[in-house]
C-alpha positions as CSV (number, residue, x, y, z in Angstrom):
1,M,7.7,-13.8,18.0
2,L,4.9,-15.7,15.1
3,D,1.6,-17.0,14.7
4,Q,0.8,-18.3,11.1
5,D,-2.2,-19.6,10.2
6,A,-2.1,-18.6,6.6
7,C,-1.4,-22.2,5.8
8,E,-4.7,-23.6,7.5
9,E,-7.2,-21.2,5.9
10,T,-5.9,-21.5,2.3
11,A,-4.1,-24.1,0.1
12,C,-0.4,-24.2,0.4
13,G,-0.4,-27.0,-1.4
14,G,0.2,-26.6,-5.5
15,D,3.2,-27.3,-8.3
16,P,6.0,-28.4,-5.2
17,R,8.0,-26.4,-8.0
18,Q,5.9,-23.4,-7.7
19,R,6.0,-23.0,-3.1
20,L,7.9,-19.4,-2.2
21,Q,8.2,-19.7,2.0
22,L,8.9,-16.7,4.1
23,V,12.1,-15.9,5.7
24,V,11.3,-13.7,9.0
25,T,14.0,-12.8,10.7
26,L,14.7,-10.6,14.0
27,H,18.5,-10.2,15.4
28,D,19.5,-13.1,15.5
29,R,16.0,-15.8,15.5
30,V,15.3,-16.8,12.0
31,A,12.1,-18.0,11.2
32,Y,10.2,-20.3,8.0
33,Y,6.4,-20.1,7.2
34,P,4.4,-21.6,4.2
35,L,2.8,-19.0,1.9
36,P,-0.3,-20.2,-0.4
37,S,0.1,-20.2,-4.0
38,Q,-2.8,-18.1,-4.7
39,G,-4.1,-14.6,-3.0
40,I,-3.7,-12.1,-0.2
41,T,-2.1,-12.9,3.3
42,V,-1.5,-10.1,5.6
43,L,1.0,-9.1,8.1
44,G,0.7,-7.8,11.1
45,R,0.6,-7.7,15.0
46,S,-3.2,-9.0,14.9
47,S,-4.2,-12.7,16.0
48,G,-6.6,-11.9,13.2
49,A,-3.4,-11.2,10.6
50,G,-2.6,-14.2,7.8
51,L,0.9,-14.6,9.8
52,S,0.9,-12.6,13.4
53,I,4.2,-11.2,14.8
54,D,4.6,-10.2,18.2
55,D,6.9,-6.7,17.5
56,P,4.8,-3.6,19.5
57,F,6.6,-1.7,15.9
58,V,4.6,-3.6,13.9
59,A,0.4,-2.5,13.0
60,S,-2.4,-4.6,14.0
61,R,-2.8,-5.1,10.3
62,H,0.7,-3.5,8.6
63,A,0.9,-5.1,5.3
64,Q,-0.1,-7.4,2.4
65,L,1.4,-9.4,0.5
66,H,-0.8,-10.1,-3.0
67,I,0.3,-13.5,-4.5
68,A,-0.5,-14.9,-7.8
69,G,2.0,-17.7,-8.0
70,R,5.7,-16.2,-8.5
71,A,4.3,-13.3,-8.9
72,I,4.4,-11.4,-5.2
73,E,3.1,-7.6,-4.9
74,I,3.4,-6.1,-1.5
75,E,1.4,-3.7,-0.1
76,D,1.5,-1.2,3.0
77,L,-1.7,-1.0,5.2
78,G,-1.1,2.6,6.7
79,S,1.3,1.5,8.9
80,T,3.1,3.9,11.3
81,A,6.1,2.6,11.4
82,G,6.1,2.0,7.7
83,T,7.0,-0.6,5.1
84,F,10.2,-0.7,3.6
85,V,11.1,-2.2,0.4
86,S,14.7,-2.2,-0.1
87,G,14.9,0.7,2.3
88,R,12.6,3.1,0.4
89,R,9.7,3.6,2.4
90,L,6.1,3.2,0.9
91,T,3.1,5.2,1.3
92,S,0.1,3.8,3.0
93,G,-2.1,1.6,0.1
94,E,0.9,1.8,-2.3
95,C,1.5,-1.3,-3.4
96,V,5.3,-2.6,-5.2
97,P,5.9,-5.5,-6.9
98,L,8.4,-7.7,-4.5
99,D,10.8,-10.0,-6.8
100,L,12.4,-13.1,-4.7
101,G,15.4,-12.3,-2.7
102,T,14.4,-8.6,-2.0
103,P,14.6,-7.8,2.1
104,F,11.7,-6.1,3.2
105,R,11.0,-4.5,6.4
106,I,7.9,-4.1,8.9
107,G,8.0,-2.6,12.2
108,R,11.7,-3.9,13.4
109,I,11.5,-7.6,11.3
110,V,13.1,-8.2,8.0
111,V,11.5,-10.6,5.6
112,L,12.5,-12.3,2.5
113,V,10.1,-14.2,0.1
114,L,12.7,-17.4,-1.2
115,P,11.1,-20.5,-3.1
116,A,10.8,-22.9,-0.3
117,L,13.2,-26.2,0.0
118,P,11.6,-29.4,-0.9
119,E,10.2,-31.6,1.3
């Protein structure tokens, strides 16, 4: 379903109390992926995306997360299927704040950003 390279390319370290993770669900499958503490993570079907999602309803560059500590925004990158936050479709290029635990959908995938579990 997913291939995650973002943490190989960016620092996922930092204060353990500030670490975040993506919780990605498709039907009955759930996967967890660490997020960098700063920067942009692209979500999409492309192998070059920070989080590559193998789903035909996900565009090659579908959406991106802007991360600054625990301040997160999500931006739709002009996807055909759309990016939905709390059931509302974002317009192409629209960037909105994303609270921790607020679900968003790209293609058939439902995603949440949550604090990472302690190691």
